[in-house]
C-alpha positions in Angstrom: -23.5 5.1 -71.2 -26.1 4.7 -68.7 -25.1 0.5 -68.1 -21.4 0.5 -68.5 -21.3 3.8 -65.6 -23.6 1.2 -63.7 -21.3 -2.2 -64.4 -18.3 0.6 -63.5 -20.4 1.6 -59.8 -20.9 -2.2 -59.7 -17.1 -3.2 -60.0 -15.6 -0.2 -57.6 -18.2 -1.7 -54.7 -18.0 -4.9 -55.2 -13.5 -4.2 -54.6 -14.5 -2.1 -51.3 -14.1 -4.3 -47.7 -16.1 -2.5 -44.9 -13.3 -0.3 -43.8 -12.8 1.3 -46.3 -16.5 2.1 -46.3 -15.7 3.6 -43.4 -13.3 5.7 -44.9 -15.1 6.8 -48.0 -18.5 7.9 -45.4 -15.4 10.2 -43.1 -14.0 11.8 -46.2 -17.9 12.7 -47.5 -18.9 14.1 -44.3 -18.8 17.7 -45.9 -21.2 16.8 -48.5 -23.6 14.3 -47.2 -26.0 14.3 -43.5 -24.7 12.2 -41.1 -27.8 11.2 -40.8 -28.1 9.2 -44.0 -24.8 7.8 -43.9 -25.5 6.4 -40.6 -27.5 4.4 -42.7 -25.7 3.1 -45.1 -24.1 -0.8 -44.6 -23.0 -1.2 -48.1 -20.7 0.4 -51.0 -24.1 0.2 -53.4 -25.4 2.5 -51.0 -22.7 4.7 -50.9 -22.4 5.2 -54.4 -26.0 5.5 -55.1 -25.8 8.4 -52.7 -22.9 9.9 -53.9 -25.1 9.9 -57.2 -28.1 10.7 -55.8 -26.8 14.6 -54.2 -25.0 14.6 -58.5 -21.3 15.0 -56.3 -20.6 11.6 -59.0 -22.2 10.9 -62.9 -21.7 9.1 -66.5 -19.4 12.8 -67.2 -18.1 13.5 -63.6 -16.2 11.2 -62.1 -13.6 13.1 -60.1 -14.6 12.8 -56.6 -15.1 9.6 -57.2 -11.0 9.3 -58.1 -10.3 11.9 -55.3 -12.0 9.2 -53.1 -10.2 6.7 -53.7 -6.5 8.5 -54.5 -7.5 9.5 -50.6 -8.0 5.6 -49.2 -4.8 4.3 -51.4 -7.1 2.1 -54.5 -4.9 3.4 -56.5 -5.5 0.1 -57.9 -8.8 1.1 -58.8 -8.4 4.2 -60.0 -6.4 2.9 -62.5 -7.8 -0.1 -63.5 -11.7 1.3 -63.1 -11.2 5.0 -63.7 -8.6 5.0 -65.9 -6.6 7.7 -64.0 -3.8 7.5 -62.1 -2.2 9.0 -58.5 -0.5 11.8 -60.4 -3.0 13.2 -62.9 -6.0 12.8 -59.7 -3.0 14.7 -57.4 -2.2 17.9 -60.5 -6.3 17.9 -60.4 -6.5 18.7 -56.5 -3.9 21.3 -56.8 -6.9 23.1 -59.0 -8.0 26.0 -56.5 -11.3 24.7 -55.0 -10.8 21.3 -57.3 -10.3 19.2 -53.9 -13.8 18.0 -51.7 -12.3 16.2 -49.2 -12.0 19.3 -46.7 -7.8 19.8 -45.2 -9.6 19.5 -42.0 -11.1 16.0 -42.7 -7.5 14.8 -44.8 -5.6 15.6 -41.5 -7.5 13.3 -39.3 -8.3 10.7 -41.3 -4.5 10.8 -42.2 -3.8 10.6 -38.8 -6.4 7.4 -37.6 -4.3 5.7 -40.1 -0.2 6.7 -39.1 -2.0 5.5 -35.6 -1.2 2.0 -34.5 -3.6 -0.2 -32.1 -2.2 1.0 -28.9 -2.1 3.9 -29.2 -5.9 4.0 -30.5 -5.9 2.1 -27.0 -4.2 5.1 -25.5 -6.4 7.6 -27.4 -9.6 6.3 -25.8 -8.5 6.2 -22.5 -7.4 9.8 -22.1 -11.0 10.8 -23.9 -13.1 8.6 -20.9 -14.0 11.5 -19.8 -15.1 13.4 -22.2 -16.9 10.9 -24.4 -19.2 7.9 -22.8 -17.8 4.8 -22.2 -19.3 2.7 -24.7 -18.9 5.4 -27.6 -14.7 4.3 -27.0 -15.3 0.4 -27.4 -12.4 -2.0 -27.7 -14.5 -2.4 -31.4 -14.2 1.3 -32.3 -12.3 2.0 -34.6 -10.2 5.9 -34.6 -12.4 7.1 -37.6 -15.8 6.8 -35.2 -14.2 7.9 -31.6 -13.5 11.1 -34.0 -17.3 10.6 -35.5 -17.8 10.9 -31.9 -15.8 13.8 -30.3 -17.5 16.0 -33.9 -20.3 14.8 -32.1 -19.4 16.3 -28.9 -17.9 19.5 -29.9 -14.1 18.3 -28.4 -12.5 18.8 -32.3 -14.1 20.9 -34.6 -11.9 22.3 -37.9 -10.6 25.4 -35.8 -9.8 23.6 -32.7 -8.0 20.3 -32.2 -6.8 21.6 -28.9 -7.8 18.5 -27.5 -6.5 16.3 -30.1 -3.2 18.1 -29.8 -3.2 17.5 -26.0 -4.5 14.4 -26.0 -1.6 13.3 -28.8 1.5 14.9 -27.5 2.8 12.1 -25.3 3.0 9.5 -26.9 2.7 10.7 -30.3 4.4 14.2 -31.0 4.9 13.4 -35.0 1.3 14.2 -35.5 0.7 16.3 -33.0 3.8 18.3 -34.9 1.5 17.5 -38.2 -1.7 19.1 -36.6 0.1 22.4 -35.3 1.4 22.4 -39.5 -2.3 22.6 -40.6 -3.0 25.5 -38.2 -1.0 27.2 -39.5 -1.5 27.3 -42.8 -5.5 27.9 -42.0 -3.7 30.9 -40.6 -1.8 31.6 -43.8 -4.7 30.7 -45.9 -7.0 33.1 -44.4 -4.6 36.1 -44.1 -4.4 35.6 -47.9 -7.9 35.4 -48.3 -8.7 38.6 -46.3 -6.3 40.7 -49.2 -8.4 38.7 -51.8 -11.6 40.0 -51.8 -13.4 41.5 -55.2 -13.5 45.3 -55.1 -16.6 46.8 -55.7 -16.7 48.9 -58.8 -17.8 52.0 -57.3 -14.8 51.8 -54.6 -12.5 55.4 -56.1 -8.6 55.3 -55.9 -8.9 58.6 -52.8 -11.0 56.1 -50.6 -8.5 53.1 -50.5 -5.6 53.5 -47.8 -2.2 53.0 -48.6 -1.8 49.6 -48.2 -4.8 49.0 -50.4 -7.2 48.5 -47.8 -10.7 50.0 -48.9 -12.5 52.7 -46.3 -15.5 53.3 -48.3 -18.2 51.4 -46.6 -20.8 54.0 -44.4 -21.4 50.8 -42.4 -19.8 48.8 -39.4 -19.7 45.3 -39.9 -19.8 42.0 -38.5 -16.7 40.1 -37.8 -16.7 37.3 -39.3 -13.5 35.6 -38.4 -14.0 31.8 -37.0 -13.9 28.9 -38.7 -16.6 27.5 -39.0 -18.5 30.6 -38.3 -21.8 29.2 -36.4 -23.9 26.6 -37.0 -26.9 26.3 -39.7 -29.3 24.6 -38.8 -31.8 23.0 -40.4 -35.0 22.0 -39.2 -36.9 20.1 -42.0 -40.7 18.6 -41.7 -41.3 16.0 -44.6 -43.9 13.9 -43.5 -46.7 14.7 -41.6 -49.1 11.7 -39.6 -51.7 12.7 -42.5 -49.7 11.6 -45.3 -51.7 13.7 -47.7 -49.8 17.0 -45.8 -46.3 15.3 -46.8 -44.1 18.5 -48.2 -42.5 16.8 -51.0 -40.0 18.5 -52.1 -39.0 19.9 -49.2 -35.6 17.7 -49.0 -34.5 19.9 -52.6 -34.3 22.8 -50.0 -32.2 21.0 -47.5 -30.0 20.4 -49.4 -29.5 23.7 -51.8 -29.0 25.0 -48.1 -26.4 22.7 -47.1 -24.6 23.4 -49.8 -24.5 27.4 -49.4 -24.0 26.9 -46.1 -21.3 24.8 -45.7 -19.6 26.3 -48.8 -19.4 29.6 -46.6 -17.4 27.6 -43.6 -21.0 27.2 -41.4 -21.3 24.2 -39.4 -24.3 22.7 -41.1 -26.5 20.5 -39.8 -30.2 18.8 -40.7 -33.2 17.7 -38.4 -36.0 15.9 -40.4 -40.0 15.1 -38.9 -40.0 16.9 -36.1 -42.8 17.4 -33.6 -43.9 20.7 -31.9 -42.2 20.4 -28.7 -39.1 18.8 -30.2 -38.9 21.4 -32.8 -38.6 23.9 -29.6 -36.5 21.0 -27.7 -33.8 21.3 -30.8 -33.9 25.2 -30.8 -33.3 25.7 -27.3 -30.5 23.3 -26.9 -28.5 25.6 -29.4 -29.1 28.5 -28.0 -27.8 26.9 -24.7 -24.5 25.9 -26.5 -20.8 28.6 -26.5 -21.1 30.4 -29.3 -17.8 31.7 -27.9 -16.1 30.9 -31.4 -18.3 31.5 -33.9 -19.0 35.0 -35.5 -22.7 34.0 -36.3 -26.1 31.5 -35.9 -28.3 30.5 -38.4 -31.4 28.8 -38.8 -33.5 27.5 -41.7 -37.8 26.5 -40.7 -39.4 24.0 -43.3 -43.0 23.3 -42.5 -46.9 23.8 -43.0 -47.9 27.1 -40.9 -50.6 29.2 -39.8 -49.6 33.1 -38.9 -47.6 33.5 -36.3 -47.4 29.6 -36.1 -45.1 26.9 -37.6 -47.2 23.5 -37.3 -44.4 20.2 -35.9 -45.5 16.6 -37.4 -47.3 16.0 -34.8 -49.7 18.9 -36.3 -49.5 21.0 -32.7 -48.0 24.4 -33.1 -44.9 26.6 -32.5 -45.1 30.5 -32.4 -42.6 31.7 -33.7 -41.7 34.2 -31.2 -41.0 31.5 -28.5 -38.1 29.6 -31.0 -36.5 33.2 -31.6 -36.6 34.3 -27.6 -34.7 31.2 -27.0 -31.5 33.5 -28.9 -32.1 36.7 -26.8 -29.0 38.1 -25.0 -30.2 36.8 -21.6 -30.9 33.4 -22.9 -27.4 32.9 -25.4 -25.9 35.1 -24.1 -22.7 33.5 -26.2 -24.1 34.9 -29.1 -24.8 38.1 -28.0 -23.8 41.3 -30.0 -23.3 38.4 -33.3 -26.2 38.3 -35.8 -28.8 35.5 -35.2 -30.6 34.3 -38.7 -33.7 32.8 -39.2 -35.2 32.3 -42.8 -38.8 30.6 -42.4 -40.5 28.4 -45.4 -43.9 27.6 -44.1 -47.2 29.6 -45.5 -48.6 32.7 -42.7 -52.4 32.8 -44.0 -55.5 31.1 -46.6 -54.0 28.9 -49.8 -56.2 30.2 -51.9 -55.5 28.3 -55.2 -55.8 25.0 -55.9 -52.4 23.2 -56.7 -50.9 20.5 -58.8 -47.0 20.5 -59.3 -46.6 23.6 -56.5 -48.2 23.7 -53.0 -48.9 26.4 -50.8 -47.2 25.6 -47.2 -50.1 25.5 -45.8 -53.0 23.8 -43.3 -56.1 24.1 -41.8 -58.5 27.6 -41.3 -56.3 30.6 -39.9 -57.0 33.8 -38.0 -56.6 36.9 -38.9 -54.5 39.9 -38.4 -51.6 38.3 -36.9 -48.9 40.1 -36.4 -45.5 37.7 -36.5 -43.0 38.9 -35.2 -43.1 42.8 -35.0 -43.9 41.8 -31.6 -40.2 40.6 -30.4 -38.6 44.3 -29.6 -35.4 43.2 -27.3 -34.2 40.8 -30.4 -31.5 43.1 -31.2 -28.8 41.6 -33.7 -31.4 39.8 -35.2 -32.7 39.1 -38.8 -35.8 37.0 -40.2 -36.7 36.2 -43.9 -39.7 35.5 -43.8 -41.4 33.3 -46.9 -44.1 35.4 -47.6 -45.7 38.3 -45.3 -48.4 37.9 -42.7 -51.7 36.3 -44.4 -50.4 34.8 -47.4 -49.5 31.7 -48.9 -45.9 31.0 -49.8 -45.2 28.1 -52.8 -43.0 24.7 -53.1 -42.4 22.8 -56.1 -42.2 18.7 -55.7 -39.2 18.6 -58.0 -37.4 21.7 -57.2 -38.3 23.0 -53.8 -39.2 26.2 -52.6 -39.5 29.8 -54.7 -37.6 31.3 -51.4 -35.8 29.0 -50.7 -34.7 28.0 -53.7 -34.1 31.8 -54.7 -32.5 33.1 -51.8 -29.8 30.2 -52.2 -28.7 30.9 -56.2 -28.5 34.5 -54.8 -26.2 33.6 -51.7 -24.2 32.1 -54.1 -24.2 35.2 -56.9 -23.4 37.6 -54.5 -21.8 36.3 -51.4 -18.6 36.9 -53.8 -19.2 40.4 -54.6 -19.2 41.0 -51.0 -23.2 42.2 -50.6 -24.5 41.8 -47.5 -27.4 39.7 -46.5 -30.5 42.3 -46.2 -29.2 43.6 -50.1 -29.0 39.7 -51.2 -32.5 39.0 -49.5 -33.7 42.9 -51.0 -33.0 41.6 -54.8 -34.5 38.3 -53.6 -37.7 39.9 -52.5 -38.4 41.7 -55.8 -36.8 38.2 -57.7 -40.0 36.2 -56.2 -42.3 39.2 -55.8 -41.9 39.5 -59.6 -43.5 36.2 -60.0 -47.0 34.7 -61.0 -47.4 31.5 -58.9 -50.6 29.2 -59.4 -52.3 32.4 -60.8 -51.0 34.3 -57.6 -48.3 36.0 -56.5 -45.7 34.9 -53.5 -44.4 38.5 -51.3 -41.7 37.8 -48.7 -40.7 39.5 -45.7 -37.4 41.0 -43.9 -38.0 41.1 -40.2 -34.0 42.6 -38.6 -32.6 44.5 -36.1 -29.7 43.8 -37.5 -27.2 46.9 -36.4 -24.2 46.2 -38.4 -24.0 45.2 -42.3 -23.3 41.3 -42.7 -21.4 40.5 -45.4 -20.1 36.0 -45.8 -17.0 35.9 -46.5 -16.3 33.6 -49.3 -13.8 30.0 -48.2 -11.8 31.1 -51.3 -10.7 33.6 -53.3 -11.7 33.7 -56.5 -9.5 33.5 -59.8 -8.6 36.8 -61.0 -10.2 38.3 -64.3 -8.9 40.0 -67.1 
């Protein structure tokens, strides 16, 4: 079976041409990081990445079917995957089945419908917004869209600039965007009405229209799409090869899966030196978050008390990273939740590791207080993999104990409308109850949140009788 499966992928890859590979990469952006996609130069490598990320397998070929359907390769769909367009269309109508977002479908459809003269017009009108070297004659419309996304000119819930560009010469495509935006608003309205209601809600607690009013604490607004950036700083390879953090790539994949599902704009930055970590965090603090609800940052590295280690063996203070998002330094996030999750040791590594390793290095100072010395950061939550002075654990094959548990609890409890502090308390309970390398690990929650933070799920769950 394995031989047949790989022969199937080989035959499909041989039939794909360069433009089609570019289209497949563009349509897969929600599931594969931009950095990884840009390194792919041939269809075989693309299909390999789909396998690596468990997007396809011998018994799971629907995403590949969907991609071939989207790029109109019905011949491969029929000859290689034994499926008809009607069968794929039927399955795509099942809620939650499609993996290519409506947003990316829209952009791809627009790119396909633009004639060469239209593309020239688009590039001309974008000259003041995108560097000219990115608008050369050889740049396809899909590449122009990628540059627009990089420069935050377009995003899933804001296509106003693209509409403005198209309305002068392709009013039909501008109208298509209007239709897409109307459907998004309609779906958002439906989603609000279909959130699961906790079993503790009594009929008396509901309003005349069935709206619940039982929450004793106000919740943060989470109405935008995307809700905000989810930035991952993931240090894997250090200058000293012995310090390589095997398994950390699994943490990055898990976080991207969960926060993409929760409608965050998720981006991962690998192997940063200490000054680069600070520069990257500061870069995001300077962005305009006015149309976003929240900011999330995950940091995976080695550490000492109160510090995170860059791949250059230099350290950055945790409080310096957090201070970038104070009300004065990031006014567009004032009053909005700012979340930091740190997977790094904060103390001595006591036990030797075999398949489980400690995220620690060097000799540490005792009695450091990592985060409590920053009292002015309102609406901030920091989830630490371990309390100060202690080690935390990571498995080479499956990732870190804390991050993997956090992602699993998010997937389980977000659809039940549990707030973030409750979810993290469940993580503390589970991680704290394990025995790891003959030792224990106790995560820590440090919060100045003033309201409940509930992540709305992107689609209502199917009702069960």
